[in-house]
Structure formats: C-alpha cells, structure tokens
C-alpha positions as CSV (number, residue, x, y, z in Angstrom):
1,X,56.1,46.1,121.3
2,X,52.4,45.2,120.7
3,X,50.6,42.2,121.8
4,X,50.8,39.5,119.0
5,X,53.7,41.2,117.3
6,X,55.2,38.8,114.7
7,X,58.7,40.2,114.9
8,X,59.4,39.0,118.4
9,X,61.5,35.9,119.5
10,X,60.4,33.8,122.4
11,X,62.2,34.7,125.7
12,X,62.3,33.1,129.1
13,X,61.0,34.7,132.3
14,X,64.5,36.2,132.9
15,X,64.7,37.8,129.5
16,X,67.1,35.3,127.8
17,X,66.3,33.8,124.4
18,X,64.9,30.3,124.6
19,X,66.7,27.5,122.9
20,X,65.3,24.1,121.7
21,X,66.1,21.4,124.2
22,X,67.6,18.2,122.9
23,X,67.3,15.2,125.2
24,X,70.1,12.6,125.0
25,X,68.4,10.2,127.4
26,X,65.1,9.9,129.3
27,X,65.0,8.5,132.9
28,X,62.3,6.4,134.4
29,X,62.1,4.5,137.8
30,X,61.5,0.8,138.3
31,X,58.4,0.1,140.4
32,X,60.0,-2.9,142.0
33,X,63.5,-1.9,143.1
34,X,63.3,1.9,142.7
35,X,66.3,2.1,140.4
36,X,66.6,4.6,137.7
37,X,66.9,3.5,134.1
38,X,67.7,5.5,131.0
39,X,66.4,5.0,127.5
40,X,66.7,6.7,124.2
41,X,64.2,9.6,123.7
42,X,62.9,7.6,120.7
43,X,62.0,4.6,122.8
44,X,59.2,4.3,125.3
45,X,59.4,3.1,128.9
46,X,57.9,-0.3,129.6
47,X,54.4,-0.5,130.9
48,X,54.4,-1.2,133.9
49,X,57.9,0.4,134.4
50,X,59.9,-2.6,135.6
51,X,63.7,-2.8,134.9
52,X,65.0,-5.8,132.9
53,X,66.7,-7.2,136.1
54,X,63.5,-7.2,138.1
55,X,61.6,-8.6,135.1
56,X,64.0,-11.4,134.8
57,X,63.9,-12.2,138.5
58,X,60.1,-12.3,138.4
59,X,60.1,-14.7,135.5
60,X,62.6,-17.0,137.3
61,X,60.6,-16.9,140.5
62,X,57.4,-17.8,138.5
63,X,59.1,-20.6,136.7
64,X,60.4,-22.0,140.0
65,X,57.0,-21.8,141.6
66,X,55.4,-23.6,138.6
67,X,58.1,-26.3,138.8
68,X,57.4,-26.7,142.5
69,X,53.6,-27.2,141.9
70,X,54.2,-29.8,139.3
71,X,56.1,-32.1,141.7
C-alpha cells in the first residue's frame, strides 16, 4: 500500500474497520447540582449548563427575595 492510496478504507489503531458513530443522546452536567442531563443530539445544552430543576428553584428564590424586599 502506498501513502495516499485511494483504494484503502479507514481503519482503527487495532486494524478493525471504522464505522460511523450515531449518538442517541448527549450528556451534560448541571453546574449547580452536578446532575447529568441528556438531550437529543440535534439540541444544544443550555448556556450556562443548569438543569431545569435548578433553574426553576433559582427563579422561585429570586421571586421570593423580590417579594420580601417589597414588604
């Protein structure tokens, strides 16, 4: 086989043919609680990466703080 030969197939380091990898889900980690979340590969993780539960809790705490300031 010569370098740059067009009749070769890509192979891995151990000599097995490489196959396309299809991801069914992508995992990301919440910065607040450290929990792992899965999303569809077509979606994008939120920026900053905060899970819906932590986001909802933060909004509730902020609203409670605002209500406490108004009194």
